C-alpha positions in Angstrom: 104.3 206.8 134.8 102.3 209.5 136.6 101.7 207.2 139.5 99.0 205.5 137.4 99.6 201.9 138.4 96.2 200.4 139.6 95.8 198.4 136.3 99.4 197.0 136.1 100.5 193.6 137.2 104.3 193.8 137.6 104.9 191.8 140.7 106.1 192.9 144.2 106.3 196.7 143.6 102.8 197.0 142.0 101.1 196.1 145.3 101.6 199.8 146.2 98.7 200.7 143.9 96.7 197.5 143.8 97.2 194.2 145.7 96.0 192.3 142.7 99.2 193.5 140.9 101.2 190.6 142.4 98.9 188.0 140.8 100.3 185.8 138.0 104.0 186.5 138.7 106.0 183.2 138.4 109.2 183.9 140.2 110.4 184.6 143.8 111.1 188.4 144.1 113.2 190.3 146.6 112.9 194.1 146.4 114.0 197.3 148.1 113.2 201.0 147.5 114.7 204.2 148.8 112.9 207.5 148.3 114.2 210.9 149.4 113.5 214.6 148.9 115.8 216.2 151.4 118.9 215.0 153.4 116.9 214.6 156.6 113.9 212.5 155.4 113.3 209.4 153.4 111.0 206.4 152.8 112.5 202.9 153.0 110.8 199.8 151.6 111.8 196.1 151.7 109.7 193.1 150.6 109.5 189.7 149.1 107.0 187.8 147.0 106.6 184.1 146.7 104.5 182.2 144.1 102.4 179.4 145.7 100.9 177.7 142.6 97.1 177.4 142.6 96.9 179.2 146.0 98.2 182.4 144.3 101.1 184.6 145.2 102.0 185.9 148.7 104.1 188.9 149.6 105.4 190.4 152.9 106.8 193.9 153.1 107.8 196.7 155.4 107.9 200.5 154.9 109.4 203.2 157.1 108.9 206.9 156.9 112.0 208.4 158.5 112.6 212.0 159.5 115.9 213.0 161.3 115.5 214.3 164.9 114.5 218.0 165.2 115.5 220.4 167.9 112.8 220.8 170.6 112.5 224.1 172.5 110.7 224.7 175.8 108.2 227.6 176.1 111.1 230.0 176.9 113.0 229.1 173.8 115.6 226.9 175.5 116.8 223.7 173.7 115.7 220.7 175.8 116.3 217.8 173.4 115.3 216.1 170.2 111.8 215.7 168.8 111.6 212.3 167.1 108.8 211.1 164.8 108.5 208.0 162.7 105.8 205.9 161.0 106.1 202.4 159.7 103.9 199.6 158.4 104.1 195.8 158.0 102.0 194.4 155.1 101.0 190.9 154.1 99.6 190.6 150.5 97.8 187.9 148.6 97.0 187.9 144.9 95.5 185.2 142.5 93.7 184.8 139.2 90.1 184.2 140.2 89.1 183.1 136.7 90.1 183.8 133.1 91.5 187.4 133.0 90.2 188.5 136.4 92.9 188.9 139.1 92.0 189.6 142.8 94.1 190.8 145.7 93.9 191.4 149.4 96.4 193.0 151.8 96.4 193.3 155.6 98.7 195.8 157.3 99.7 197.0 160.7 100.5 200.7 160.9 102.5 202.2 163.8 103.2 205.9 164.6 105.7 206.9 167.3 106.5 210.4 168.7 109.2 211.2 171.3 108.8 214.7 172.6 110.9 216.0 175.6 108.3 218.7 176.2 104.9 217.0 175.9 106.0 213.4 176.5 106.1 210.3 174.3 103.2 209.0 172.4 102.4 206.1 170.0 99.5 204.4 168.3 98.8 201.3 166.3 96.1 200.6 163.7 95.2 197.7 161.4 94.0 198.3 157.8 93.5 196.4 154.6 93.7 196.9 150.8 91.5 195.2 148.2 91.6 195.2 144.5 90.9 193.6 141.2 92.5 193.7 137.7 90.6 192.5 134.7 92.4 191.7 131.4 89.7 190.8 128.8 90.7 188.0 126.4 88.8 189.7 123.6 90.9 192.9 123.9 94.5 191.7 124.1 96.8 194.2 125.8 94.1 196.1 127.7 93.6 195.9 131.5 91.4 197.7 134.0 92.0 197.9 137.7 90.2 199.0 140.8 91.6 199.2 144.3 90.6 200.5 147.7 93.6 201.2 150.0 94.0 201.8 153.7 90.5 200.9 154.8 90.5 201.0 158.6 89.3 202.7 161.8 92.2 205.1 162.3 95.0 205.5 164.8 94.5 206.8 168.4 97.7 208.1 169.8 98.4 207.6 173.5 96.6 210.3 175.5 94.5 211.6 172.5 90.7 211.4 172.7 90.3 211.2 168.9 91.7 208.9 166.2 93.8 210.1 163.3 92.2 209.0 160.0 94.1 206.6 157.8 95.0 207.9 154.3 92.3 205.9 152.5 92.2 206.1 148.8 90.1 204.7 145.9 91.9 204.1 142.6 90.7 203.1 139.2 92.6 203.0 136.0 93.3 201.4 132.6 96.5 200.4 130.8 97.2 199.3 127.3 100.2 197.4 125.9 101.0 198.3 122.3 104.5 197.0 121.9 107.0 198.5 122.7 104.9 201.0 124.8 102.6 200.6 127.8 100.1 203.4 128.2 98.4 204.0 131.6 95.8 206.4 133.0 94.2 206.5 136.4 91.8 208.5 138.7 92.5 208.4 142.4 90.2 209.8 145.2 91.8 210.1 148.6 89.4 210.2 151.6 88.0 213.7 152.0 89.4 214.9 148.7 88.4 215.2 145.1 89.5 213.2 142.0 93.2 213.3 141.2 94.3 212.3 137.7 97.5 210.6 136.5 98.7 209.5 133.1 101.9 207.9 131.9 103.7 205.6 129.5 106.7 203.3 129.4 108.8 202.7 126.3 111.0 199.6 126.0 113.8 201.5 124.3 116.1 198.4 124.1 116.0 194.9 125.4 117.4 196.0 128.7 116.5 199.7 129.0 113.0 201.3 129.7 112.1 204.9 129.6 109.1 206.3 131.5 107.2 209.6 131.7 103.9 210.9 132.9 102.0 213.6 134.7 99.8 213.7 137.9 97.8 216.3 139.8 97.4 215.9 143.6 95.9 217.9 146.4 98.2 220.3 148.2 99.9 221.8 145.2 101.5 218.5 144.3 101.4 218.3 140.5 103.7 218.1 137.5 105.7 215.9 135.2 107.1 212.5 136.3 110.0 210.8 134.5 112.3 207.9 135.1 114.1 204.9 133.7 114.6 201.2 134.3 117.4 198.7 133.5 116.8 195.0 133.5 119.5 192.3 133.1 118.9 188.6 133.8 117.4 188.4 137.3 118.2 192.1 138.2 115.9 195.1 137.7 117.0 198.7 138.7 114.6 201.6 138.5 114.8 205.4 139.1 111.9 207.9 139.1 111.7 211.6 139.7 108.3 213.1 140.6 106.6 216.1 142.4 106.8 216.0 146.2 104.7 217.3 149.0 105.6 220.7 150.4 105.8 219.3 154.0 108.9 217.4 153.0 110.8 220.6 152.2 111.4 220.1 148.5 109.5 220.2 145.2 110.8 216.9 143.7 111.3 213.4 145.0 113.7 210.8 143.8 113.0 207.1 144.1 115.5 204.2 143.5 114.5 200.6 143.6 116.1 197.2 143.0 114.2 193.9 142.4 115.9 190.5 142.1 113.7 187.8 140.5 114.6 184.1 140.9 113.2 182.0 138.1 
């Protein structure tokens, strides 16, 4: 759906765009996601969400960016070992309806980067960040919702031995969605730290009781733009989703595939 998710409340997976997205869900959810562009890199996600009544909903998740080891050469071109790089984060999320139609969310995360370099030595760094967001669904306009989120607010990561901190990928998002059965329309503007506005639009069609079709478009900095498309299948407590979208050039491919599974226990 063009990565335009800041105004959607769909449970565990929607916290990626807005922590308020987990508010209101009434079932325990277990989820996992696998995203890949090439055979040597992937993003892995696992998480769970638990409703807690009047206290709201709570979620705990972990995400790992994995790249296979790369050959490391010395200054004379001799192979001296493998260069290993990974980044992971642990996130705790809370979401609750503050009052009629207004949902609020907060997430706190620990981000860790690790490098193992046989030439320059090992290095690592840890940072703490938080996400905040709201989603408003006005009673006088059924089907409409508006969302705002600020993601990855924090001080940055200082790698061991480095005099400076690497900035976190902070981003401001705002968007709207509208449900006109059997279609959900969504549009969003995102502004990453140090960059300009990046638009995204999309829609989801409930084609049958169990099958959903999705499409969209987004434009991101770094020559990352194009059409997104995907599908979802839902049966009883099981939801399976697939999406294909433009990828970053640094990952070595122009398209990315994402597969996710969510189990909801009523």
